[in-house]
N, C-alpha and C positions, 0 to 999 in steps of 0.2 A: 844213187846217189842225190841228195838233196844238197842243192845250191844254195847257200844262204850268206849274207854279209849284213849285220847288225840287223835293221828292221826289214829288209828285202828278203822276200821268201819266192822263189822260182814256183812257177805253177805249170810249167809244160818240162816236166821231168821225164825222160825216157828210160827204157830198160836197159840195164849195163848189158854189154857185149863181150863181157869178159867170161871167160871158161869155154866149155865145149859147146859149139854151135848146133852139134848135134842132140846133145842132152838137152839144151834149153828147148830146142823144137820138139823132142819127145814129152818134154813135161809140159809144155804150151797145150801140146796136141791132147795130153791127158787132162789137163785143166778144163779144155772145151769140151770134152766128153762129160765133165764132172759138173760143168755148169749149166748142162742142158738135160742131165737125166735125173732121175730122183735118187740123190745122195746126199750127204749132209753138207757137202761144198755148194750145191746148189742154193741152199737158203743165205749162204755167204755172198754168192753172186747177186741173188735179188736183192740183197742188203744195199751192195755196191751200187746196184742199177738204181734204186731208190733213191739213193743219195745224188744222183744224176751224173755218175759216171760213165764213159764211152763204153762202148761194148769191149773193147781190147784192154780198156784200162781194168775193168773189173775181172776180166779173164787173167789177166797179169797178176791182179791180187788174189785170186783163187790158185795161179801156179804158184805163188810164194807160199801161201798156206799148205799147198799139198807138197812142197817141199819139206816143209818143217814136218808134216807128218811122215813123209819116207824117211827123213833123218831119224825121228824118234823110234820108228818101227826097227831100223837098221841097229841103231844104239842099244836099244833095250833087249833085241833078238825076242820080241814077242809078236804075234800077229796083230793084224791091224783089228781094232774094233772102234767102230764110228762113233760111239758113244763118250768115249774118253777123250778125243781129239777135238771134236768140234763142238 
């Protein structure tokens, strides 16, 4: 969640702790693997790192994108095709 009031914008936002901690941990581990291996999400991780993001912040961004991919695969009942998602 972004905390904003008027022109103030928080820069030190943290990951939400709502939801299953086990699922959050599993998705974060999967995002870590995707970040360092040859996958379409690796390029996204490198993009975030090049923007000056911390390693864990960039991995959290990959986890968020991975969550969107997982949701789309389950919603559409279609197999994962990297070209269509990234």
